[in-house]
MOPAC internal coordinates of N, CA, C and O (Angstrom, degrees):
PM7 1SCF
backbone

  N    0.0000 0     0.00 0     0.00 0    0    0    0
  C    1.4512 1     0.00 0     0.00 0    1    0    0
  C    1.5169 1   108.45 1     0.00 0    2    1    0
  O    1.2310 1   121.91 1   -22.40 1    3    2    1
  N    1.3459 1   113.96 1   157.60 1    3    2    1
  C    1.4600 1   119.82 1   177.34 1    5    3    2
  C    1.5255 1   108.80 1  -133.82 1    6    5    3
  O    1.2310 1   121.38 1   -30.37 1    7    6    5
  N    1.3123 1   114.97 1   149.63 1    7    6    5
  C    1.4526 1   123.21 1   174.92 1    9    7    6
  C    1.5124 1   107.10 1  -125.36 1   10    9    7
  O    1.2310 1   120.59 1   -48.13 1   11   10    9
  N    1.3253 1   116.49 1   131.87 1   11   10    9
  C    1.4600 1   121.55 1   178.27 1   13   11   10
  C    1.5132 1   109.10 1  -107.26 1   14   13   11
  O    1.2310 1   120.66 1   -55.75 1   15   14   13
  N    1.3384 1   116.35 1   124.25 1   15   14   13
  C    1.4630 1   121.70 1   177.77 1   17   15   14
  C    1.5259 1   109.17 1  -132.00 1   18   17   15
  O    1.2310 1   121.31 1   -20.22 1   19   18   17
  N    1.3271 1   115.10 1   159.78 1   19   18   17
  C    1.4557 1   121.75 1   179.19 1   21   19   18
  C    1.5308 1   108.54 1   -99.71 1   22   21   19
  O    1.2310 1   119.76 1   -70.28 1   23   22   21
  N    1.3328 1   118.07 1   109.72 1   23   22   21
  C    1.4650 1   120.45 1  -176.39 1   25   23   22
  C    1.5327 1   113.50 1   -67.57 1   26   25   23
  O    1.2310 1   119.81 1   163.75 1   27   26   25
  N    1.3200 1   117.96 1   -16.25 1   27   26   25
  C    1.4636 1   119.81 1   178.51 1   29   27   26
  C    1.5228 1   111.83 1   -81.47 1   30   29   27
  O    1.2310 1   120.60 1   178.15 1   31   30   29
  N    1.3348 1   116.47 1    -1.85 1   31   30   29
  C    1.4568 1   121.92 1   177.28 1   33   31   30
  C    1.5351 1   108.17 1  -124.87 1   34   33   31
  O    1.2310 1   120.47 1  -109.66 1   35   34   33
  N    1.3373 1   116.70 1    70.34 1   35   34   33
  C    1.4725 1   119.20 1  -174.15 1   37   35   34
  C    1.5246 1   114.42 1   -63.75 1   38   37   35
  O    1.2310 1   120.06 1   155.62 1   39   38   37
  N    1.3198 1   117.49 1   -24.38 1   39   38   37
  C    1.4724 1   119.55 1   179.06 1   41   39   38
  C    1.5242 1   111.31 1   -62.52 1   42   41   39
  O    1.2310 1   120.17 1   151.43 1   43   42   41
  N    1.3139 1   117.28 1   -28.57 1   43   42   41
  C    1.4688 1   121.48 1   175.55 1   45   43   42
  C    1.5204 1   111.55 1   -99.51 1   46   45   43
  O    1.2310 1   120.39 1   134.80 1   47   46   45
  N    1.3298 1   116.86 1   -45.20 1   47   46   45
  C    1.4668 1   121.12 1  -172.59 1   49   47   46
  C    1.5241 1   112.71 1   -62.62 1   50   49   47
  O    1.2310 1   120.44 1   134.59 1   51   50   49
  N    1.3144 1   116.77 1   -45.41 1   51   50   49
  C    1.4642 1   119.39 1  -175.43 1   53   51   50
  C    1.5249 1   113.03 1   -64.65 1   54   53   51
  O    1.2310 1   118.95 1   131.14 1   55   54   53
  N    1.3478 1   119.61 1   -48.86 1   55   54   53
  C    1.4698 1   116.99 1   178.47 1   57   55   54
  C    1.5314 1   112.71 1   -67.61 1   58   57   55
  O    1.2310 1   119.94 1   145.31 1   59   58   57
  N    1.3231 1   117.72 1   -34.69 1   59   58   57
  C    1.4653 1   119.58 1   178.29 1   61   59   58
  C    1.5161 1   110.30 1   -62.54 1   62   61   59
  O    1.2310 1   120.24 1   134.06 1   63   62   61
  N    1.3248 1   117.15 1   -45.94 1   63   62   61
  C    1.4637 1   120.66 1   179.79 1   65   63   62
  C    1.5273 1   111.09 1   -65.22 1   66   65   63
  O    1.2310 1   120.38 1   135.65 1   67   66   65
  N    1.3184 1   116.88 1   -44.35 1   67   66   65
  C    1.4737 1   120.79 1  -178.82 1   69   67   66
  C    1.5331 1   111.20 1   -60.66 1   70   69   67
  O    1.2310 1   120.72 1   132.48 1   71   70   69
  N    1.3267 1   116.23 1   -47.52 1   71   70   69
  C    1.4683 1   120.05 1  -179.04 1   73   71   70
  C    1.5240 1   111.91 1   -67.43 1   74   73   71
  O    1.2310 1   120.41 1   139.34 1   75   74   73
  N    1.3277 1   116.82 1   -40.66 1   75   74   73
  C    1.4670 1   120.21 1   179.84 1   77   75   74
  C    1.5254 1   111.17 1   -66.38 1   78   77   75
  O    1.2310 1   120.32 1   138.92 1   79   78   77
  N    1.3246 1   116.99 1   -41.08 1   79   78   77
  C    1.4718 1   119.99 1   177.58 1   81   79   78
  C    1.5218 1   111.21 1   -63.10 1   82   81   79
  O    1.2310 1   120.34 1   139.73 1   83   82   81
  N    1.3264 1   116.95 1   -40.27 1   83   82   81
  C    1.4666 1   120.20 1   177.91 1   85   83   82
  C    1.5245 1   111.08 1   -64.57 1   86   85   83
  O    1.2310 1   120.56 1   137.28 1   87   86   85
  N    1.3315 1   116.54 1   -42.72 1   87   86   85
  C    1.4704 1   120.40 1   178.60 1   89   87   86
  C    1.5210 1   110.92 1   -64.66 1   90   89   87
  O    1.2310 1   120.38 1   137.02 1   91   90   89
  N    1.3251 1   116.88 1   -42.98 1   91   90   89
  C    1.4660 1   120.48 1   178.95 1   93   91   90
  C    1.5199 1   111.01 1   -61.15 1   94   93   91
  O    1.2310 1   120.52 1   138.25 1   95   94   93
  N    1.3252 1   116.60 1   -41.75 1   95   94   93
  C    1.4662 1   120.26 1   178.86 1   97   95   94
  C    1.5194 1   110.83 1   -62.18 1   98   97   95
  O    1.2310 1   120.66 1   136.41 1   99   98   97
  N    1.3272 1   116.35 1   -43.59 1   99   98   97
  C    1.4661 1   121.15 1   178.84 1  101   99   98
  C    1.5249 1   111.15 1   -59.86 1  102  101   99
  O    1.2310 1   121.00 1   142.16 1  103  102  101
  N    1.3269 1   115.70 1   -37.84 1  103  102  101
  C    1.4644 1   120.76 1  -177.96 1  105  103  102
  C    1.5272 1   113.17 1   -87.55 1  106  105  103
  O    1.2310 1   120.50 1   176.79 1  107  106  105
  N    1.3183 1   116.65 1    -3.21 1  107  106  105
  C    1.4576 1   120.25 1  -179.25 1  109  107  106
  C    1.5181 1   113.29 1    73.35 1  110  109  107
  O    1.2310 1   120.56 1  -151.53 1  111  110  109
  N    1.3301 1   116.54 1    28.47 1  111  110  109
  C    1.4658 1   121.68 1  -179.96 1  113  111  110
  C    1.5173 1   110.71 1  -104.28 1  114  113  111
  O    1.2310 1   120.98 1   -31.35 1  115  114  113
  N    1.3083 1   115.73 1   148.65 1  115  114  113
  C    1.4550 1   120.78 1   172.56 1  117  115  114
  C    1.5233 1   107.86 1   -90.79 1  118  117  115
  O    1.2310 1   120.44 1   -54.39 1  119  118  117
  N    1.3218 1   116.76 1   125.61 1  119  118  117
  C    1.4611 1   121.77 1  -178.65 1  121  119  118
  C    1.5141 1   109.27 1  -118.67 1  122  121  119
  O    1.2310 1   120.93 1   -52.61 1  123  122  121
  N    1.3190 1   115.83 1   127.39 1  123  122  121
  C    1.4529 1   122.59 1   176.51 1  125  123  122
  C    1.5269 1   107.62 1  -102.80 1  126  125  123
  O    1.2310 1   120.30 1   -59.32 1  127  126  125
  N    1.3283 1   117.04 1   120.68 1  127  126  125
  C    1.4574 1   121.26 1   177.72 1  129  127  126
  C    1.5213 1   107.49 1   -92.18 1  130  129  127
  O    1.2310 1   121.35 1   -63.35 1  131  130  129
  N    1.3208 1   115.02 1   116.65 1  131  130  129
  C    1.4572 1   122.32 1  -179.92 1  133  131  130
  C    1.5188 1   109.15 1  -111.51 1  134  133  131
  O    1.2310 1   120.73 1   -24.64 1  135  134  133
  N    1.3250 1   116.20 1   155.36 1  135  134  133
  C    1.4559 1   119.70 1  -176.51 1  137  135  134
  C    1.5255 1   111.58 1  -126.86 1  138  137  135
  O    1.2310 1   121.72 1   -33.69 1  139  138  137
  N    1.3244 1   114.32 1   146.31 1  139  138  137
  C    1.4586 1   122.36 1   172.14 1  141  139  138
  C    1.5202 1   106.85 1  -146.40 1  142  141  139
  O    1.2310 1   121.06 1   -55.18 1  143  142  141
  N    1.3275 1   115.57 1   124.82 1  143  142  141
  C    1.4578 1   119.82 1  -179.89 1  145  143  142
  C    1.5196 1   112.61 1  -115.60 1  146  145  143
  O    1.2310 1   120.82 1  -175.60 1  147  146  145
  N    1.3330 1   116.04 1     4.40 1  147  146  145
  C    1.4615 1   121.30 1   177.82 1  149  147  146
  C    1.5280 1   108.88 1  -155.14 1  150  149  147
  O    1.2310 1   120.96 1   -23.57 1  151  150  149
  N    1.3038 1   115.77 1   156.43 1  151  150  149
  C    1.4707 1   121.08 1  -179.90 1  153  151  150
  C    1.5227 1   111.19 1   -54.53 1  154  153  151
  O    1.2310 1   120.34 1   143.93 1  155  154  153
  N    1.3216 1   116.95 1   -36.07 1  155  154  153
  C    1.4552 1   120.98 1  -179.16 1  157  155  154
  C    1.5184 1   114.50 1   -65.21 1  158  157  155
  O    1.2310 1   119.87 1   166.86 1  159  158  157
  N    1.3173 1   117.85 1   -13.14 1  159  158  157
  C    1.4701 1   122.13 1   179.28 1  161  159  158
  C    1.5251 1   112.94 1   -83.26 1  162  161  159
  O    1.2310 1   119.56 1   164.45 1  163  162  161
  N    1.3147 1   118.45 1   -15.55 1  163  162  161
  C    1.4645 1   121.11 1  -170.85 1  165  163  162
  C    1.5276 1   112.91 1   -62.55 1  166  165  163
  O    1.2310 1   119.81 1   136.51 1  167  166  165
  N    1.3305 1   117.97 1   -43.49 1  167  166  165
  C    1.4650 1   119.72 1  -179.89 1  169  167  166
  C    1.5244 1   111.38 1   -61.92 1  170  169  167
  O    1.2310 1   120.36 1   139.93 1  171  170  169
  N    1.3291 1   116.92 1   -40.07 1  171  170  169
  C    1.4668 1   121.24 1   178.56 1  173  171  170
  C    1.5221 1   110.41 1   -64.44 1  174  173  171
  O    1.2310 1   120.72 1   138.07 1  175  174  173
  N    1.3375 1   116.24 1   -41.93 1  175  174  173
  C    1.4671 1   120.56 1   179.09 1  177  175  174
  C    1.5247 1   110.88 1   -60.80 1  178  177  175
  O    1.2310 1   120.02 1   133.49 1  179  178  177
  N    1.3285 1   117.57 1   -46.51 1  179  178  177
  C    1.4563 1   119.33 1  -178.49 1  181  179  178
  C    1.5236 1   112.13 1   -68.96 1  182  181  179
  O    1.2310 1   119.97 1   146.78 1  183  182  181
  N    1.3289 1   117.66 1   -33.22 1  183  182  181
  C    1.4669 1   119.83 1   174.36 1  185  183  182
  C    1.5331 1   109.88 1   -62.79 1  186  185  183
  O    1.2310 1   120.39 1   140.65 1  187  186  185
  N    1.3332 1   116.85 1   -39.35 1  187  186  185
  C    1.4683 1   121.09 1   178.61 1  189  187  186
  C    1.5277 1   110.82 1   -67.24 1  190  189  187
  O    1.2310 1   120.42 1   139.89 1  191  190  189
  N    1.3267 1   116.80 1   -40.11 1  191  190  189
  C    1.4663 1   120.61 1   178.48 1  193  191  190
  C    1.5271 1   110.30 1   -60.55 1  194  193  191
  O    1.2310 1   120.98 1   136.55 1  195  194  193
  N    1.3220 1   115.74 1   -43.45 1  195  194  193
  C    1.4638 1   120.16 1   178.69 1  197  195  194
  C    1.5308 1   109.86 1   -65.34 1  198  197  195
  O    1.2310 1   120.54 1   136.46 1  199  198  197
  N    1.3302 1   116.58 1   -43.54 1  199  198  197
  C    1.4655 1   120.88 1   178.79 1  201  199  198
  C    1.5244 1   111.48 1   -59.96 1  202  201  199
  O    1.2310 1   120.69 1   139.46 1  203  202  201
  N    1.3319 1   116.29 1   -40.54 1  203  202  201
  C    1.4631 1   121.37 1   179.91 1  205  203  202
  C    1.5291 1   112.53 1   -74.79 1  206  205  203
  O    1.2310 1   121.04 1   165.88 1  207  206  205
  N    1.3235 1   115.62 1   -14.12 1  207  206  205
  C    1.4618 1   122.14 1  -175.94 1  209  207  206
  C    1.5313 1   111.06 1    57.87 1  210  209  207
  O    1.2310 1   121.87 1  -139.38 1  211  210  209
  N    1.3348 1   114.03 1    40.62 1  211  210  209
  C    1.4635 1   120.47 1   179.08 1  213  211  210
  C    1.5230 1   109.47 1   -65.50 1  214  213  211
  O    1.2310 1   121.14 1   -40.34 1  215  214  213
  N    1.3114 1   115.42 1   139.66 1  215  214  213
  C    1.4550 1   120.78 1  -178.01 1  217  215  214
  C    1.5166 1   114.25 1   -80.57 1  218  217  215
  O    1.2310 1   120.39 1   172.34 1  219  218  217
  N    1.3193 1   116.86 1    -7.66 1  219  218  217
  C    1.4543 1   120.50 1  -179.98 1  221  219  218
  C    1.5136 1   110.62 1  -179.25 1  222  221  219
  O    1.2310 1   121.28 1   -11.94 1  223  222  221
  N    1.3279 1   115.16 1   168.06 1  223  222  221
  C    1.4600 1   122.03 1  -177.68 1  225  223  222
  C    1.5127 1   110.04 1  -134.08 1  226  225  223
  O    1.2310 1   121.00 1   -48.82 1  227  226  225
  N    1.3190 1   115.69 1   131.18 1  227  226  225
  C    1.4586 1   122.40 1   169.83 1  229  227  226
  C    1.5242 1   105.56 1  -106.92 1  230  229  227
  O    1.2310 1   120.62 1   -56.20 1  231  230  229
  N    1.3152 1   116.42 1   123.80 1  231  230  229
  C    1.4537 1   121.02 1   179.38 1  233  231  230
  C    1.5223 1   107.36 1   -95.12 1  234  233  231
  O    1.2310 1   120.87 1   -61.41 1  235  234  233
  N    1.3175 1   115.95 1   118.59 1  235  234  233
  C    1.4607 1   121.33 1  -178.82 1  237  235  234
  C    1.5194 1   111.31 1   -64.68 1  238  237  235
  O    1.2310 1   121.49 1   -18.45 1  239  238  237
  N    1.3070 1   114.75 1   161.55 1  239  238  237
  C    1.4532 1   121.44 1  -179.99 1  241  239  238
  C    1.5243 1   110.11 1   -72.45 1  242  241  239
  O    1.2310 1   120.28 1   -54.20 1  243  242  241
  N    1.3245 1   117.07 1   125.80 1  243  242  241
  C    1.4562 1   122.14 1   176.89 1  245  243  242
  C    1.5197 1   108.92 1  -170.91 1  246  245  243
  O    1.2310 1   120.43 1   -37.23 1  247  246  245
  N    1.3239 1   116.78 1   142.77 1  247  246  245
  C    1.4689 1   119.60 1  -179.47 1  249  247  246
  C    1.5212 1   112.13 1   -63.91 1  250  249  247
  O    1.2310 1   119.57 1   148.52 1  251  250  249
  N    1.3296 1   118.43 1   -31.48 1  251  250  249
  C    1.4625 1   120.39 1   176.01 1  253  251  250
  C    1.5176 1   109.92 1   -56.48 1  254  253  251
  O    1.2310 1   120.74 1   134.85 1  255  254  253
  N    1.3247 1   116.18 1   -45.15 1  255  254  253
  C    1.4616 1   120.53 1  -177.70 1  257  255  254
  C    1.5251 1   111.43 1   -72.54 1  258  257  255
  O    1.2310 1   120.46 1   143.35 1  259  258  257
  N    1.3152 1   116.72 1   -36.65 1  259  258  257
  C    1.4646 1   120.41 1   176.22 1  261  259  258
  C    1.5294 1   110.33 1   -62.29 1  262  261  259
  O    1.2310 1   120.71 1   137.24 1  263  262  261
  N    1.3238 1   116.24 1   -42.76 1  263  262  261
  C    1.4657 1   120.35 1  -178.73 1  265  263  262
  C    1.5208 1   113.10 1   -69.62 1  266  265  263
  O    1.2310 1   119.99 1   162.84 1  267  266  265
  N    1.3225 1   117.63 1   -17.16 1  267  266  265
  C    1.4656 1   121.76 1  -179.57 1  269  267  266
  C    1.5247 1   111.88 1  -123.17 1  270  269  267
  O    1.2310 1   120.06 1  -149.16 1  271  270  269
  N    1.3369 1   117.49 1    30.84 1  271  270  269
  C    1.4623 1   118.57 1  -176.62 1  273  271  270
  C    1.5224 1   112.31 1   -64.57 1  274  273  271
  O    1.2310 1   119.41 1   149.56 1  275  274  273
  N    1.3397 1   118.74 1   -30.44 1  275  274  273
  C    1.4694 1   119.99 1   176.73 1  277  275  274
  C    1.5289 1   110.88 1   -63.04 1  278  277  275
  O    1.2310 1   120.80 1   135.77 1  279  278  277
  N    1.3211 1   116.08 1   -44.23 1  279  278  277
  C    1.4619 1   120.92 1  -179.83 1  281  279  278
  C    1.5273 1   110.93 1   -66.75 1  282  281  279
  O    1.2310 1   120.17 1   136.71 1  283  282  281
  N    1.3184 1   117.28 1   -43.29 1  283  282  281
  C    1.4626 1   120.44 1   179.13 1  285  283  282
  C    1.5271 1   111.52 1   -64.67 1  286  285  283
  O    1.2310 1   120.45 1   139.98 1  287  286  285
  N    1.3209 1   116.74 1   -40.02 1  287  286  285
  C    1.4629 1   120.10 1   177.18 1  289  287  286
  C    1.5223 1   110.43 1   -63.90 1  290  289  287
  O    1.2310 1   120.22 1   136.16 1  291  290  289
  N    1.3246 1   117.19 1   -43.84 1  291  290  289
  C    1.4702 1   120.91 1   179.63 1  293  291  290
  C    1.5282 1   110.99 1   -62.26 1  294  293  291
  O    1.2310 1   120.37 1   138.97 1  295  294  293
  N    1.3242 1   116.90 1   -41.03 1  295  294  293
  C    1.4657 1   120.00 1   178.30 1  297  295  294
  C    1.5210 1   111.24 1   -66.33 1  298  297  295
  O    1.2310 1   120.15 1   141.32 1  299  298  297
  N    1.3244 1   117.32 1   -38.68 1  299  298  297
  C    1.4610 1   119.08 1   179.43 1  301  299  298
  C    1.5298 1   110.76 1   -65.94 1  302  301  299
  O    1.2310 1   120.42 1   142.28 1  303  302  301
  N    1.3247 1   116.81 1   -37.72 1  303  302  301
  C    1.4689 1   120.18 1   177.14 1  305  303  302
  C    1.5262 1   109.77 1   -69.05 1  306  305  303
  O    1.2310 1   120.33 1   132.84 1  307  306  305
  N    1.3211 1   116.97 1   -47.16 1  307  306  305
  C    1.4742 1   121.64 1  -178.74 1  309  307  306
  C    1.5286 1   111.85 1   -57.20 1  310  309  307
  O    1.2310 1   120.52 1   139.00 1  311  310  309
  N    1.3247 1   116.62 1   -41.00 1  311  310  309
  C    1.4653 1   120.85 1  -177.60 1  313  311  310
  C    1.5273 1   112.88 1   -94.01 1  314  313  311
  O    1.2310 1   120.15 1  -175.31 1  315  314  313
  N    1.3303 1   117.32 1     4.69 1  315  314  313
  C    1.4674 1   122.90 1   179.38 1  317  315  314
  C    1.5282 1   111.49 1    55.06 1  318  317  315
  O    1.2310 1   121.21 1  -133.81 1  319  318  317
  N    1.3420 1   115.30 1    46.19 1  319  318  317
  C    1.4642 1   121.75 1   178.64 1  321  319  318
  C    1.5233 1   108.04 1  -110.75 1  322  321  319
  O    1.2310 1   119.48 1   -67.92 1  323  322  321
  N    1.3187 1   118.60 1   112.08 1  323  322  321
  C    1.4679 1   119.58 1   175.63 1  325  323  322
  C    1.5333 1   108.96 1   -61.09 1  326  325  323
  O    1.2310 1   120.81 1   -54.58 1  327  326  325
  N    1.3316 1   116.07 1   125.42 1  327  326  325
  C    1.4625 1   119.79 1  -175.76 1  329  327  326
  C    1.5202 1   110.68 1  -135.37 1  330  329  327
  O    1.2310 1   121.45 1   -35.49 1  331  330  329
  N    1.3350 1   114.83 1   144.51 1  331  330  329
  C    1.4632 1   120.42 1   176.72 1  333  331  330
  C    1.5220 1   108.98 1  -126.77 1  334  333  331
  O    1.2310 1   121.58 1   -28.78 1  335  334  333
  N    1.3318 1   114.58 1   151.22 1  335  334  333
  C    1.4553 1   122.09 1   178.67 1  337  335  334
  C    1.5099 1   108.01 1  -145.45 1  338  337  335
  O    1.2310 1   120.58 1   -19.22 1  339  338  337
  N    1.3117 1   116.50 1   160.78 1  339  338  337
  C    1.4583 1   120.32 1  -172.72 1  341  339  338
  C    1.5188 1   114.84 1   -70.48 1  342  341  339
  O    1.2310 1   118.51 1   162.77 1  343  342  341
  N    1.2816 1   120.45 1   -17.23 1  343  342  341
  C    1.4605 1   121.93 1  -176.11 1  345  343  342
  C    1.5284 1   111.27 1  -103.51 1  346  345  343
  O    1.2310 1   120.58 1   -39.56 1  347  346  345
  N    1.3246 1   116.50 1   140.44 1  347  346  345
  C    1.4585 1   120.73 1   179.34 1  349  347  346
  C    1.5156 1   111.38 1   -66.47 1  350  349  347
  O    1.2310 1   119.95 1   157.51 1  351  350  349
  N    1.3349 1   117.71 1   -22.49 1  351  350  349
  C    1.4644 1   120.97 1   178.45 1  353  351  350
  C    1.5224 1   111.46 1   -61.93 1  354  353  351
  O    1.2310 1   120.42 1   151.69 1  355  354  353
  N    1.3306 1   116.81 1   -28.31 1  355  354  353
  C    1.4578 1   120.87 1   176.67 1  357  355  354
  C    1.5243 1   110.27 1   -63.72 1  358  357  355
  O    1.2310 1   120.44 1   134.45 1  359  358  357
  N    1.3130 1   116.77 1   -45.55 1  359  358  357
  C    1.4698 1   120.64 1   177.89 1  361  359  358
  C    1.5232 1   110.07 1   -66.06 1  362  361  359
  O    1.2310 1   120.09 1   140.31 1  363  362  361
  N    1.3186 1   117.44 1   -39.69 1  363  362  361
  C    1.4679 1   120.80 1   178.43 1  365  363  362
  C    1.5219 1   111.24 1   -63.35 1  366  365  363
  O    1.2310 1   120.45 1   151.96 1  367  366  365
  N    1.3376 1   116.75 1   -28.04 1  367  366  365
  C    1.4688 1   120.92 1   179.17 1  369  367  366
  C    1.5245 1   112.35 1   -83.43 1  370  369  367
  O    1.2310 1   120.13 1   175.71 1  371  370  369
  N    1.3420 1   117.35 1    -4.29 1  371  370  369
  C    1.4580 1   120.44 1   177.50 1  373  371  370
  C    1.5085 1   115.00 1   119.32 1  374  373  371
  O    1.2310 1   119.93 1   174.98 1  375  374  373
  N    1.3422 1   117.73 1    -5.02 1  375  374  373
  C    1.4631 1   120.66 1   175.90 1  377  375  374
  C    1.5172 1   110.46 1   -68.00 1  378  377  375
  O    1.2310 1   120.64 1   -16.61 1  379  378  377
  N    1.3216 1   116.37 1   163.39 1  379  378  377
  C    1.4648 1   120.26 1  -176.60 1  381  379  378
  C    1.5237 1   111.99 1   -61.87 1  382  381  379
  O    1.2310 1   120.18 1   131.23 1  383  382  381
  N    1.3357 1   117.27 1   -48.77 1  383  382  381
  C    1.4638 1   119.18 1  -178.27 1  385  383  382
  C    1.5207 1   111.12 1  -164.29 1  386  385  383
  O    1.2310 1   121.89 1   -21.21 1  387  386  385
  N    1.3217 1   113.98 1   158.79 1  387  386  385
  C    1.4555 1   121.80 1   172.05 1  389  387  386
  C    1.5159 1   107.09 1  -118.47 1  390  389  387
  O    1.2310 1   120.17 1   -32.25 1  391  390  389
  N    1.3112 1   117.29 1   147.75 1  391  390  389
  C    1.4623 1   119.59 1  -175.77 1  393  391  390
  C    1.5158 1   113.65 1  -119.66 1  394  393  391
  O    1.2310 1   119.62 1  -172.12 1  395  394  393
  N    1.3157 1   118.33 1     7.88 1  395  394  393
  C    1.4578 1   120.59 1  -177.69 1  397  395  394
  C    1.5115 1   112.20 1  -106.96 1  398  397  395
  O    1.2310 1   122.00 1     4.51 1  399  398  397
  N    1.3151 1   113.77 1  -175.49 1  399  398  397
  C    1.4572 1   120.01 1  -179.52 1  401  399  398
  C    1.5228 1   110.85 1   -82.37 1  402  401  399
  O    1.2310 1   120.97 1   -11.56 1  403  402  401
  N    1.3083 1   115.76 1   168.44 1  403  402  401
  C    1.4572 1   122.60 1   175.17 1  405  403  402
  C    1.5219 1   107.42 1   -75.04 1  406  405  403
  O    1.2310 1   119.87 1   -63.72 1  407  406  405
  N    1.3204 1   117.86 1   116.28 1  407  406  405
  C    1.4632 1   121.27 1  -173.94 1  409  407  406
  C    1.5153 1   112.21 1   -65.02 1  410  409  407
  O    1.2310 1   119.91 1   144.40 1  411  410  409
  N    1.3242 1   117.78 1   -35.60 1  411  410  409
  C    1.4560 1   120.85 1   178.61 1  413  411  410
  C    1.5208 1   110.09 1   -62.94 1  414  413  411
  O    1.2310 1   120.96 1   135.32 1  415  414  413
  N    1.3201 1   115.77 1   -44.68 1  415  414  413
  C    1.4585 1   120.38 1   178.70 1  417  415  414
  C    1.5327 1   111.17 1   -65.69 1  418  417  415
  O    1.2310 1   120.32 1   139.44 1  419  418  417
  N    1.3262 1   116.98 1   -40.56 1  419  418  417
  C    1.4572 1   120.57 1  -179.09 1  421  419  418
  C    1.5307 1   111.82 1   -62.72 1  422  421  419
  O    1.2310 1   120.31 1   139.79 1  423  422  421
  N    1.3134 1   117.02 1   -40.21 1  423  422  421
  C    1.4640 1   119.72 1   179.26 1  425  423  422
  C    1.5232 1   111.37 1   -78.04 1  426  425  423
  O    1.2310 1   120.02 1   156.74 1  427  426  425
  N    1.3079 1   117.57 1   -23.26 1  427  426  425
  C    1.4582 1   120.43 1   179.49 1  429  427  426
  C    1.5148 1   113.06 1   -76.65 1  430  429  427
  O    1.2310 1   119.87 1   151.57 1  431  430  429
  N    1.3200 1   117.86 1   -28.43 1  431  430  429
  C    1.4668 1   121.75 1  -177.25 1  433  431  430
  C    1.5335 1   113.16 1   -59.95 1  434  433  431
  O    1.2310 1   119.00 1   135.85 1  435  434  433
  N    1.3474 1   119.51 1   -44.15 1  435  434  433
  C    1.4677 1   118.11 1  -179.81 1  437  435  434
  C    1.5361 1   113.41 1   -62.66 1  438  437  435
  O    1.2310 1   120.16 1   156.44 1  439  438  437
  N    1.3147 1   117.29 1   -23.56 1  439  438  437
  C    1.4577 1   120.56 1  -178.38 1  441  439  438
  C    1.5303 1   113.30 1   -83.38 1  442  441  439
  O    1.2310 1   120.24 1   173.64 1  443  442  441
  N    1.3194 1   117.15 1    -6.36 1  443  442  441
  C    1.4700 1   118.63 1  -178.10 1  445  443  442
  C    1.4946 1   112.37 1   -92.42 1  446  445  443
  O    1.2310 1   120.10 1   180.00 1  447  446  445

């Protein structure tokens, strides 16, 4: 398995990596923590995932990834890497699945 985090956002990347590594250890899985801090890093990350023969990818929470979910979904399809991300828009763009709430609905609730 692989986890993608943005090292320029340590407030999110560090706890995500720490928790995922602990969960992987509990489950007896090998987890590779990969980093991308710019759109130009995505091709390198997916080449590494293929090289590692990772069985799947969890994309950590980060605005960089949210802003490029179409590109990340396309790369996951192109490289045949099952990938999940927290936003449903990732799945709508062709990713395997999203595991978070609908952001439009979440922001709309406080206004009601």
